VEXBA-775947 format. One record per residue (C-alpha): residue number from 1; residue in three letters; x, y, z. Coordinates in nm, 3 decimals, decimal comma. Example, Ala and Ser with C-alpha at 12.3 -4.5 7.8 and 13.67 -1.06 7.14 Angstrom:
[1; ALA; [1,230; -0,450; 0,780]]
[2; SER; [1,367; -0,106; 0,714]]
! end
This chain:
[1; MET; [-9,873; 1,934; -10,181]]
[2; ALA; [-9,573; 1,970; -9,943]]
[3; THR; [-9,351; 2,088; -10,213]]
[4; GLN; [-9,606; 2,338; -10,328]]
[5; ALA; [-9,671; 2,477; -9,987]]
[6; HIS; [-9,301; 2,516; -9,930]]
[7; ASN; [-9,264; 2,703; -10,253]]
[8; GLU; [-9,546; 2,937; -10,164]]
[9; ILE; [-9,390; 3,018; -9,819]]
[10; GLN; [-9,064; 3,093; -9,970]]
[11; SER; [-9,211; 3,322; -10,238]]
[12; GLU; [-9,397; 3,514; -9,969]]
[13; ILE; [-9,068; 3,552; -9,763]]
[14; HIS; [-8,881; 3,691; -10,059]]
[15; SER; [-9,158; 3,914; -10,156]]
[16; GLU; [-9,151; 4,082; -9,814]]
[17; ILE; [-8,765; 4,146; -9,816]]
[18; PRO; [-8,689; 4,452; -10,040]]
[19; PRO; [-8,393; 4,401; -10,285]]
[20; ILE; [-8,064; 4,548; -10,164]]
[21; GLU; [-7,874; 4,746; -10,415]]
[22; ILE; [-7,503; 4,672; -10,398]]
[23; SER; [-7,419; 5,015; -10,525]]
[24; SER; [-7,602; 5,170; -10,223]]
[25; ILE; [-7,354; 5,020; -9,965]]
[26; PRO; [-7,058; 5,280; -9,918]]
[27; LEU; [-6,718; 5,115; -9,970]]
[28; PRO; [-6,403; 5,258; -9,815]]
[29; THR; [-6,174; 5,450; -10,040]]
[30; PRO; [-5,849; 5,285; -10,096]]
[31; GLY; [-5,600; 5,424; -9,829]]
[32; GLU; [-5,884; 5,555; -9,608]]
[33; PRO; [-5,884; 5,416; -9,254]]
[34; ARG; [-6,173; 5,197; -9,175]]
[35; PRO; [-6,416; 5,325; -8,915]]
[36; LYS; [-6,348; 5,206; -8,561]]
[37; PRO; [-6,634; 5,048; -8,353]]
[38; ALA; [-6,796; 5,274; -8,108]]
[39; ALA; [-6,598; 5,292; -7,789]]
[40; LYS; [-6,760; 5,177; -7,468]]
[41; ALA; [-6,899; 5,483; -7,285]]
[42; LYS; [-6,688; 5,557; -6,974]]
[43; LYS; [-6,868; 5,578; -6,641]]
[44; LYS; [-6,829; 5,910; -6,451]]
[45; LEU; [-6,602; 5,881; -6,159]]
[46; VAL; [-6,730; 5,973; -5,827]]
[47; ARG; [-6,411; 6,008; -5,608]]
[48; ARG; [-6,396; 5,870; -5,257]]
[49; ALA; [-6,412; 6,141; -4,989]]
[50; ASP; [-6,276; 5,916; -4,709]]
[51; ARG; [-5,896; 5,877; -4,654]]
[52; ASP; [-5,797; 5,509; -4,662]]
[53; ARG; [-5,582; 5,398; -4,366]]
[54; SER; [-5,593; 5,029; -4,428]]
[55; GLN; [-5,231; 4,999; -4,541]]
[56; SER; [-5,084; 5,207; -4,253]]
[57; LEU; [-5,283; 4,995; -4,016]]
[58; ARG; [-5,167; 4,682; -4,172]]
[59; HIS; [-4,805; 4,783; -4,193]]
[60; SER; [-4,814; 4,877; -3,823]]
[61; PHE; [-4,940; 4,524; -3,741]]
[62; GLN; [-4,672; 4,376; -3,960]]
[63; SER; [-4,391; 4,579; -3,791]]
[64; GLY; [-4,520; 4,514; -3,443]]
[65; PHE; [-4,546; 4,138; -3,487]]
[66; LEU; [-4,215; 4,119; -3,658]]
[67; LEU; [-4,044; 4,299; -3,381]]
[68; LEU; [-4,233; 4,070; -3,131]]
[69; ASN; [-4,077; 3,777; -3,307]]
[70; VAL; [-3,739; 3,919; -3,310]]
[71; TRP; [-3,772; 3,979; -2,930]]
[72; ILE; [-3,891; 3,631; -2,868]]
[73; GLY; [-3,619; 3,483; -3,081]]
[74; THR; [-3,338; 3,688; -2,901]]
[75; ILE; [-3,467; 3,569; -2,556]]
[76; PHE; [-3,484; 3,211; -2,679]]
[77; TYR; [-3,140; 3,218; -2,807]]
[78; PHE; [-2,994; 3,331; -2,478]]
[79; TRP; [-3,213; 3,081; -2,297]]
[80; VAL; [-3,073; 2,805; -2,506]]
[81; ARG; [-2,712; 2,923; -2,473]]
[82; GLN; [-2,715; 2,880; -2,094]]
[83; PHE; [-2,745; 2,503; -2,134]]
[84; GLU; [-2,465; 2,475; -2,395]]
[85; PRO; [-2,091; 2,448; -2,320]]
[86; GLY; [-1,953; 2,781; -2,238]]
[87; GLY; [-2,295; 2,946; -2,186]]
[88; ALA; [-2,366; 3,173; -1,897]]
[89; PRO; [-2,646; 3,110; -1,658]]
[90; THR; [-2,944; 3,336; -1,699]]
[91; SER; [-3,267; 3,417; -1,520]]
[92; LEU; [-3,449; 3,425; -1,850]]
[93; HIS; [-3,747; 3,192; -1,891]]
[94; ARG; [-3,824; 2,999; -2,210]]
[95; PRO; [-4,060; 3,218; -2,416]]
[96; ALA; [-4,358; 2,992; -2,513]]
[97; GLY; [-4,433; 3,210; -2,820]]
[98; VAL; [-4,143; 3,050; -2,997]]
[99; GLU; [-4,377; 2,754; -3,057]]
[100; GLY; [-4,552; 2,972; -3,311]]
[101; TRP; [-4,261; 2,855; -3,548]]
[102; LEU; [-4,364; 2,487; -3,490]]
[103; PRO; [-4,674; 2,454; -3,703]]
[104; ILE; [-4,655; 2,082; -3,726]]
[105; ALA; [-4,632; 2,046; -3,356]]
[106; GLY; [-4,930; 2,286; -3,316]]
[107; LEU; [-5,122; 2,064; -3,570]]
[108; MET; [-5,036; 1,735; -3,375]]
[109; ASN; [-5,141; 1,888; -3,043]]
[110; LEU; [-5,468; 2,009; -3,196]]
[111; ARG; [-5,531; 1,655; -3,311]]
[112; TYR; [-5,442; 1,530; -2,965]]
[113; LEU; [-5,678; 1,771; -2,812]]
[114; THR; [-5,966; 1,667; -3,033]]
[115; LEU; [-5,904; 1,285; -2,956]]
[116; THR; [-5,853; 1,320; -2,576]]
[117; HIS; [-6,004; 1,630; -2,474]]
[118; HIS; [-5,690; 1,716; -2,279]]
[119; VAL; [-5,466; 2,009; -2,336]]
[120; PRO; [-5,117; 1,865; -2,412]]
[121; ALA; [-4,839; 1,973; -2,161]]
[122; LEU; [-4,573; 2,004; -2,435]]
[123; HIS; [-4,576; 2,286; -2,683]]
[124; PRO; [-4,938; 2,392; -2,601]]
[125; ALA; [-4,869; 2,762; -2,701]]
[126; GLY; [-4,819; 2,639; -3,066]]
[127; MET; [-5,167; 2,483; -3,060]]
[128; PHE; [-5,340; 2,794; -2,931]]
[129; LEU; [-5,160; 3,009; -3,176]]
[130; LEU; [-5,282; 2,783; -3,460]]
[131; ILE; [-5,632; 2,810; -3,317]]
[132; ALA; [-5,601; 3,195; -3,328]]
[133; PHE; [-5,474; 3,212; -3,674]]
[134; LEU; [-5,745; 2,966; -3,800]]
[135; ALA; [-6,006; 3,190; -3,633]]
[136; MET; [-5,858; 3,503; -3,804]]
[137; SER; [-5,876; 3,326; -4,139]]
[138; PHE; [-6,243; 3,223; -4,093]]
[139; LEU; [-6,354; 3,582; -3,997]]
[140; PHE; [-6,116; 3,811; -4,182]]
[141; ARG; [-5,993; 3,592; -4,483]]
[142; LYS; [-5,633; 3,478; -4,468]]
[143; ALA; [-5,545; 3,782; -4,265]]
[144; PHE; [-5,262; 3,625; -4,064]]
[145; CYS; [-5,050; 3,604; -4,389]]
[146; SER; [-5,076; 3,970; -4,476]]
[147; TRP; [-5,117; 4,126; -4,128]]
[148; LEU; [-4,912; 3,917; -3,881]]
[149; CYS; [-4,681; 3,657; -4,041]]
[150; PRO; [-4,316; 3,753; -4,010]]
[151; VAL; [-4,227; 3,549; -4,322]]
[152; GLY; [-4,509; 3,717; -4,513]]
[153; THR; [-4,373; 4,055; -4,401]]
[154; ILE; [-4,022; 3,975; -4,505]]
[155; SER; [-4,158; 3,844; -4,831]]
[156; GLU; [-4,339; 4,159; -4,897]]
[157; TYR; [-4,026; 4,367; -4,808]]
[158; LEU; [-3,840; 4,162; -5,065]]
[159; TRP; [-4,079; 4,192; -5,359]]
[160; ARG; [-4,110; 4,569; -5,300]]
[161; ALA; [-3,738; 4,606; -5,305]]
[162; GLY; [-3,736; 4,394; -5,621]]
[163; GLN; [-3,976; 4,638; -5,783]]
[164; LYS; [-3,743; 4,919; -5,713]]
[165; LEU; [-3,444; 4,730; -5,838]]
[166; PHE; [-3,605; 4,593; -6,149]]
[167; ARG; [-3,881; 4,849; -6,209]]
[168; ARG; [-4,135; 4,576; -6,205]]
[169; SER; [-4,236; 4,232; -6,072]]
[170; PHE; [-4,230; 3,928; -6,289]]
[171; PHE; [-4,519; 3,690; -6,344]]
[172; LEU; [-4,507; 3,325; -6,437]]
[173; PRO; [-4,728; 3,201; -6,722]]
[174; ARG; [-5,078; 3,124; -6,616]]
[175; TRP; [-5,044; 2,741; -6,665]]
[176; LEU; [-4,721; 2,732; -6,468]]
[177; ASP; [-4,852; 2,963; -6,199]]
[178; ILE; [-5,155; 2,752; -6,139]]
[179; GLY; [-4,950; 2,428; -6,128]]
[180; LEU; [-4,697; 2,566; -5,882]]
[181; ARG; [-4,974; 2,703; -5,652]]
[182; GLY; [-5,080; 2,340; -5,611]]
[183; LEU; [-4,749; 2,256; -5,439]]
[184; LYS; [-4,839; 2,407; -5,104]]
[185; TYR; [-5,159; 2,212; -5,103]]
[186; LEU; [-4,973; 1,882; -5,175]]
[187; LEU; [-4,736; 1,964; -4,889]]
[188; LEU; [-5,029; 2,040; -4,658]]
[189; GLY; [-5,203; 1,722; -4,766]]
[190; PHE; [-4,893; 1,511; -4,676]]
[191; PHE; [-4,867; 1,673; -4,328]]
[192; VAL; [-5,247; 1,643; -4,260]]
[193; TRP; [-5,235; 1,280; -4,369]]
[194; ALA; [-4,934; 1,210; -4,150]]
[195; VAL; [-5,098; 1,370; -3,838]]
[196; THR; [-5,452; 1,237; -3,879]]
[197; SER; [-5,326; 0,878; -3,932]]
[198; MET; [-5,172; 0,878; -3,592]]
[199; ALA; [-5,360; 0,768; -3,278]]
[200; ALA; [-5,352; 0,951; -2,957]]
[201; ASN; [-5,090; 0,739; -2,807]]
[202; GLU; [-4,870; 0,766; -3,111]]
[203; LEU; [-4,885; 1,144; -3,111]]
[204; ALA; [-4,804; 1,149; -2,733]]
[205; ALA; [-4,511; 0,913; -2,806]]
[206; PHE; [-4,378; 1,140; -3,082]]
[207; MET; [-4,415; 1,456; -2,884]]
[208; ASN; [-4,273; 1,276; -2,578]]
[209; SER; [-3,957; 1,185; -2,757]]
[210; PRO; [-3,638; 1,388; -2,718]]
[211; TYR; [-3,688; 1,508; -3,072]]
[212; GLY; [-4,034; 1,626; -2,994]]
[213; VAL; [-3,934; 1,802; -2,672]]
[214; ILE; [-3,647; 2,006; -2,811]]
[215; ALA; [-3,807; 2,066; -3,161]]
[216; ASP; [-3,779; 2,437; -3,117]]
[217; VAL; [-3,415; 2,409; -3,015]]
[218; LYS; [-3,346; 2,209; -3,339]]
[219; MET; [-3,526; 2,474; -3,536]]
[220; LEU; [-3,286; 2,740; -3,391]]
[221; ASN; [-2,994; 2,531; -3,459]]
[222; PHE; [-3,086; 2,482; -3,824]]
[223; PHE; [-3,038; 2,858; -3,872]]
[224; ARG; [-2,738; 2,889; -3,635]]
[225; HIS; [-2,547; 2,602; -3,801]]
[226; ILE; [-2,697; 2,629; -4,153]]
[227; GLY; [-2,524; 2,395; -4,405]]
[228; GLN; [-2,437; 2,456; -4,774]]
[229; THR; [-2,765; 2,297; -4,892]]
[230; GLY; [-2,981; 2,501; -4,663]]
[231; ALA; [-2,794; 2,823; -4,747]]
[232; ILE; [-2,835; 2,759; -5,113]]
[233; THR; [-3,198; 2,683; -5,074]]
[234; LEU; [-3,240; 2,998; -4,861]]
[235; GLY; [-3,065; 3,210; -5,116]]
[236; VAL; [-3,277; 3,075; -5,405]]
[237; LEU; [-3,598; 3,168; -5,215]]
[238; VAL; [-3,467; 3,517; -5,149]]
[239; ILE; [-3,375; 3,577; -5,515]]
[240; ALA; [-3,719; 3,432; -5,618]]
[241; SER; [-3,897; 3,661; -5,374]]
[242; LEU; [-3,726; 3,963; -5,511]]
[243; LEU; [-3,847; 3,873; -5,861]]
[244; ILE; [-4,194; 3,728; -5,800]]
[245; GLN; [-4,444; 3,864; -5,553]]
[246; ASN; [-4,478; 3,652; -5,231]]
[247; PHE; [-4,301; 3,342; -5,404]]
[248; TRP; [-4,283; 3,138; -5,080]]
[249; CYS; [-4,630; 3,224; -4,968]]
[250; ARG; [-4,788; 3,174; -5,313]]
[251; TYR; [-4,622; 2,839; -5,410]]
[252; LEU; [-4,466; 2,654; -5,109]]
[253; CYS; [-4,614; 2,758; -4,764]]
[254; PRO; [-4,847; 2,471; -4,640]]
[255; TYR; [-4,930; 2,677; -4,347]]
[256; GLY; [-5,081; 2,949; -4,579]]
[257; ALA; [-5,264; 2,666; -4,763]]
[258; LEU; [-5,441; 2,549; -4,442]]
[259; LEU; [-5,542; 2,902; -4,372]]
[260; GLY; [-5,656; 2,958; -4,714]]
[261; ILE; [-5,884; 2,664; -4,692]]
[262; ALA; [-6,023; 2,801; -4,372]]
[263; SER; [-6,080; 3,139; -4,538]]
[264; LEU; [-6,312; 2,973; -4,794]]
[265; PHE; [-6,568; 2,948; -4,518]]
[266; SER; [-6,543; 3,308; -4,426]]
[267; PRO; [-6,844; 3,523; -4,457]]
[268; ALA; [-6,619; 3,830; -4,522]]
[269; ARG; [-6,532; 3,888; -4,887]]
[270; ILE; [-6,391; 4,159; -5,112]]
[271; ARG; [-6,691; 4,273; -5,304]]
[272; ARG; [-6,703; 4,504; -5,611]]
[273; ASN; [-6,997; 4,716; -5,716]]
[274; PRO; [-7,012; 4,688; -6,099]]
[275; GLU; [-7,247; 4,986; -6,124]]
[276; THR; [-6,995; 5,244; -5,978]]
[277; CYS; [-6,666; 5,064; -6,102]]
[278; ILE; [-6,508; 5,265; -6,381]]
[279; ASP; [-6,278; 4,974; -6,496]]
[280; CYS; [-5,958; 5,139; -6,434]]
[281; ALA; [-5,799; 4,806; -6,326]]
[282; LYS; [-5,596; 4,965; -6,051]]
[283; CYS; [-5,709; 4,693; -5,815]]
[284; VAL; [-5,567; 4,421; -6,033]]
[285; LYS; [-5,227; 4,589; -6,052]]
[286; ALA; [-5,231; 4,632; -5,670]]
[287; CYS; [-5,333; 4,274; -5,582]]
[288; PRO; [-5,022; 4,068; -5,467]]
[289; SER; [-5,203; 3,750; -5,548]]
[290; ALA; [-5,285; 3,868; -5,903]]
[291; LEU; [-5,652; 3,803; -5,862]]
[292; PRO; [-5,895; 3,938; -6,135]]
[293; VAL; [-6,063; 4,175; -5,894]]
[294; ASP; [-6,190; 4,405; -6,179]]
[295; LYS; [-6,378; 4,119; -6,338]]
[296; LEU; [-6,550; 3,950; -6,042]]
[297; VAL; [-6,820; 4,076; -5,820]]
[298; THR; [-6,715; 3,872; -5,521]]
[299; ILE; [-6,358; 3,742; -5,439]]
[300; LYS; [-6,396; 3,394; -5,312]]
[301; SER; [-6,036; 3,257; -5,390]]
[302; ALA; [-5,830; 3,089; -5,113]]
[303; GLU; [-5,538; 3,307; -5,241]]
[304; CYS; [-5,691; 3,635; -5,112]]
[305; THR; [-5,510; 3,733; -4,788]]
[306; GLY; [-5,731; 4,020; -4,690]]
[307; CYS; [-5,453; 4,273; -4,734]]
[308; LEU; [-5,706; 4,528; -4,862]]
[309; GLU; [-5,460; 4,673; -5,107]]
[310; CYS; [-5,718; 4,669; -5,381]]
[311; VAL; [-5,956; 4,858; -5,168]]
[312; ALA; [-5,699; 5,113; -5,078]]
[313; VAL; [-5,610; 5,204; -5,439]]
[314; CYS; [-5,973; 5,207; -5,579]]
[315; PRO; [-6,050; 5,573; -5,655]]
[316; ALA; [-6,436; 5,530; -5,690]]
[317; LYS; [-6,678; 5,571; -5,411]]
[318; ASP; [-6,847; 5,267; -5,268]]
[319; THR; [-6,697; 5,029; -5,532]]
[320; LEU; [-6,465; 4,797; -5,343]]
[321; SER; [-6,477; 4,688; -4,986]]
[322; LEU; [-6,437; 4,403; -4,749]]
[323; SER; [-6,792; 4,321; -4,655]]
[324; LEU; [-7,043; 4,068; -4,495]]
[325; PRO; [-7,302; 3,908; -4,713]]
[326; LYS; [-7,645; 4,072; -4,725]]
[327; ILE; [-7,928; 3,925; -4,540]]
[328; PRO; [-8,253; 4,013; -4,689]]
[329; ALA; [-8,450; 4,011; -4,357]]
[330; LEU; [-8,176; 4,210; -4,165]]
[331; ALA; [-7,942; 4,378; -4,410]]
[332; PRO; [-8,056; 4,431; -4,766]]
[333; ARG; [-7,717; 4,551; -4,863]]
[334; PRO; [-7,373; 4,386; -4,779]]
[335; ALA; [-7,239; 4,535; -4,448]]
[336; THR; [-6,904; 4,700; -4,506]]
[337; LEU; [-6,616; 4,594; -4,276]]
[338; PRO; [-6,384; 4,897; -4,230]]
[339; ALA; [-6,004; 4,849; -4,191]]
[340; TRP; [-6,018; 4,962; -3,812]]
[341; ALA; [-6,282; 4,698; -3,743]]
[342; MET; [-6,070; 4,430; -3,899]]
[343; ALA; [-5,765; 4,536; -3,719]]
[344; ALA; [-5,953; 4,542; -3,394]]
[345; GLY; [-6,084; 4,195; -3,466]]
[346; ILE; [-5,741; 4,059; -3,530]]
[347; ALA; [-5,606; 4,205; -3,224]]
[348; ALA; [-5,887; 4,085; -3,016]]
[349; LEU; [-5,856; 3,722; -3,140]]
[350; PHE; [-5,476; 3,722; -3,084]]
[351; PHE; [-5,475; 3,863; -2,739]]
[352; GLY; [-5,797; 3,696; -2,627]]
[353; ILE; [-5,689; 3,342; -2,716]]
[354; VAL; [-5,338; 3,396; -2,582]]
[355; GLY; [-5,460; 3,560; -2,274]]
[356; PHE; [-5,696; 3,270; -2,217]]
[357; ALA; [-5,426; 3,014; -2,247]]
[358; LYS; [-5,196; 3,206; -2,001]]
[359; THR; [-5,478; 3,264; -1,752]]
[360; ALA; [-5,575; 2,901; -1,756]]
[361; GLY; [-5,222; 2,782; -1,721]]
[362; TYR; [-5,205; 2,618; -2,061]]
[363; TRP; [-4,946; 2,845; -2,220]]
[364; ASP; [-4,604; 2,713; -2,101]]
[365; SER; [-4,470; 2,374; -2,169]]
[366; GLN; [-4,454; 2,172; -1,848]]
[367; VAL; [-4,094; 2,040; -1,902]]
[368; PRO; [-3,853; 2,024; -1,594]]
[369; ARG; [-3,544; 2,236; -1,627]]
[370; ALA; [-3,331; 1,912; -1,560]]
[371; THR; [-3,470; 1,775; -1,888]]
[372; TYR; [-3,353; 2,069; -2,088]]
[373; GLN; [-3,010; 2,055; -1,921]]
[374; GLN; [-2,964; 1,698; -2,066]]
[375; LEU; [-3,125; 1,742; -2,397]]
[376; VAL; [-3,027; 2,089; -2,524]]
[377; PRO; [-2,646; 2,029; -2,532]]
[378; ASN; [-2,708; 1,711; -2,736]]
[379; ALA; [-2,991; 1,855; -2,965]]
[380; ASP; [-2,808; 1,767; -3,289]]
[381; GLN; [-2,807; 1,397; -3,183]]
[382; ALA; [-3,183; 1,385; -3,135]]
[383; ALA; [-3,310; 1,232; -3,457]]
[384; HIS; [-3,657; 1,208; -3,590]]
[385; PRO; [-3,840; 0,923; -3,425]]
[386; ASN; [-3,984; 0,794; -3,755]]
[387; ALA; [-3,622; 0,782; -3,887]]
[388; GLY; [-3,536; 0,530; -3,624]]
[389; GLY; [-3,303; 0,768; -3,430]]
[390; GLU; [-3,318; 0,840; -3,075]]
[391; LEU; [-3,097; 1,029; -2,819]]
[392; ARG; [-2,938; 0,786; -2,587]]
[393; LEU; [-2,847; 0,931; -2,240]]
[394; PRO; [-2,794; 0,692; -1,936]]
[395; ALA; [-2,995; 0,909; -1,707]]
[396; LEU; [-3,297; 0,987; -1,931]]
[397; ARG; [-3,601; 0,765; -2,028]]
[398; SER; [-3,920; 0,851; -2,199]]
[399; CYS; [-4,226; 0,814; -2,003]]
[400; LEU; [-4,481; 0,705; -2,274]]
[401; PRO; [-4,860; 0,671; -2,256]]
[402; VAL; [-4,987; 0,347; -2,123]]
[403; ASN; [-5,327; 0,335; -2,287]]
[404; SER; [-5,506; 0,393; -2,625]]
[405; GLU; [-5,618; 0,744; -2,522]]
[406; GLY; [-5,268; 0,868; -2,472]]
[407; ILE; [-5,291; 0,921; -2,103]]
[408; ASN; [-4,948; 0,971; -1,936]]
[409; PRO; [-4,914; 0,850; -1,578]]
[410; CYS; [-4,632; 1,103; -1,519]]
[411; LEU; [-4,872; 1,393; -1,487]]
[412; PRO; [-5,136; 1,392; -1,214]]
[413; LEU; [-5,351; 1,663; -1,369]]
[414; PRO; [-5,421; 1,691; -1,652]]
[415; PRO; [-5,308; 1,371; -1,820]]
[416; SER; [-5,078; 1,479; -2,108]]
[417; PRO; [-4,757; 1,373; -2,285]]
[418; LEU; [-4,456; 1,482; -2,093]]
[419; LEU; [-4,090; 1,366; -2,074]]
[420; CYS; [-3,986; 1,226; -1,731]]
[421; ILE; [-3,649; 1,200; -1,574]]
[422; ALA; [-3,543; 0,888; -1,410]]
[423; GLU; [-3,215; 0,831; -1,234]]
[424; PRO; [-3,049; 0,494; -1,311]]
! end
């Protein structure tokens, strides 16, 4: 019965399908080109009427911050020279902004602050700058990297120069690019592990050591007295930056990795409107991070620096923008964040946090001048504490914390790590 029913169903199906005559199907003539599939209909371009000023604003911020760092570095150099043999005395004060070049010290001090609820007296400016840059990353993507960072600015100058020299930028294979991008996160993981594994008294002891006190001087001396290995490494990075866009920032910078992780929680995103997008792919060519902007609706990658270059080159109206998420009850459509608002927000965060630290008396390191007079001339002898090295001076001792909270008895208010001078 089952076989009979199956045969009847098959006969009904075949009876409903008309026979196809093979001769009725047109075959291409030998030598005749085969018909091409129908091309996808192009969308009509509705051009933007507004003039984009995002890149002029961003370049102004880059130039201004680079000049600020050159000015700080120049003052710091002459301030250091006065303590060295042959140096002339000067009335210059140590510029605390140089601590922005000590990200590990800033991270250690931030850890110390969270453990003890006391602002450290040594290198506090580096901590406040780190807080400012993290806040920028949370609100405006990884904006510090593309708007303020002097290394990022120089890196951008290099790859743009490389494009003029070689008529192009070079890109690594995708498998190699993804693998190398993980290096900066490995470096960040190592530093975060090292800092978070230290207790408050250990952090204070490290910062209180001669090495910690003059970490900024040692950084300056690295570039002043750069050796063969350092020069070769720096030369390789420069050449790589000429050939590959943002080589250091893309593959090796742990600071950028930290800010990239913070930017993942940012409500601001580069968003693309597929309905008005004409698929010109100009945004992809302009993106320094090589993100597939033309394929995604929302850019969530930690590699996005908020440079707005993709937005600047997009010719279609209301297609690409940095915007906040839509809230059905309040804003049914994503709220666009214009470039001027982003620039104003970056400036407000930077000057607001720095201004607070200065006004509250937390900006400058509380280190006596006599300490610098003894440490700076012997900076090259101050070895890393974890390497078992220390600077031995007969008239100098370290005043280390005496309890588990890292409280230092050398400072009456607030208790913080600080080097003390004791005459023998």
